[in-house]
C-alpha positions in Angstrom: 351.4 -48.7 51.4 353.9 -46.6 49.6 354.3 -47.5 45.9 357.3 -46.0 44.2 358.4 -46.3 40.6 362.0 -45.3 39.6 363.0 -44.5 36.0 366.1 -46.1 34.5 367.9 -42.9 33.7 371.5 -44.0 33.5 373.2 -41.1 35.3 370.8 -40.7 38.2 371.8 -42.6 41.4 368.9 -44.3 43.1 370.7 -45.3 46.2 369.8 -42.3 48.4 366.1 -42.7 47.5 366.1 -46.4 48.0 367.9 -46.2 51.4 365.3 -43.6 52.6 362.4 -45.8 51.6 363.9 -48.9 53.1 364.5 -47.2 56.5 360.8 -47.0 57.2 359.7 -50.1 55.4 358.0 -53.0 57.1 357.8 -55.0 53.8 359.6 -54.8 50.5 358.4 -56.1 47.2 360.9 -55.3 44.5 360.9 -56.2 40.8 364.1 -55.1 39.2 365.1 -55.6 35.5 368.8 -55.3 36.1 370.7 -55.0 39.4 374.3 -54.0 40.1 376.6 -55.0 43.0 375.6 -51.9 44.9 371.9 -52.8 44.3 372.5 -56.3 45.6 374.2 -54.7 48.7 371.2 -52.6 49.4 368.9 -55.6 49.2 371.1 -57.7 51.4 371.2 -54.9 54.0 367.4 -54.8 54.0 367.3 -58.6 54.4 369.7 -58.5 57.3 367.8 -55.8 59.3 364.2 -56.9 58.8 362.3 -60.0 59.8 362.4 -63.1 57.6 359.7 -63.1 55.0 359.4 -59.3 54.9 360.9 -59.0 51.4 360.3 -60.4 48.0 363.0 -59.3 45.7 363.0 -60.4 42.0 365.9 -59.3 39.9 368.1 -60.0 36.9 371.8 -59.6 37.5 374.0 -57.8 35.0 376.4 -60.3 33.3 379.3 -57.7 33.6 378.9 -57.5 37.3 379.6 -61.2 37.8 377.7 -63.7 39.9 375.9 -62.3 42.9 373.8 -63.9 45.5 371.1 -62.2 47.4 
């Protein structure tokens, strides 16, 4: 199991780190306080490329980003 915590520093992009982790992941459990459209896109990509039931994302969507469905 690889447990990673990411800080919420505004100017640091997390996408490269998250993509790298997701490439080798067999299961994803993610608790996210706020998620943007690009974050939703990453989660959707994971869900498309991994077996059903291998992910448990829990997130709150930013109101300014508009409605998003995972």
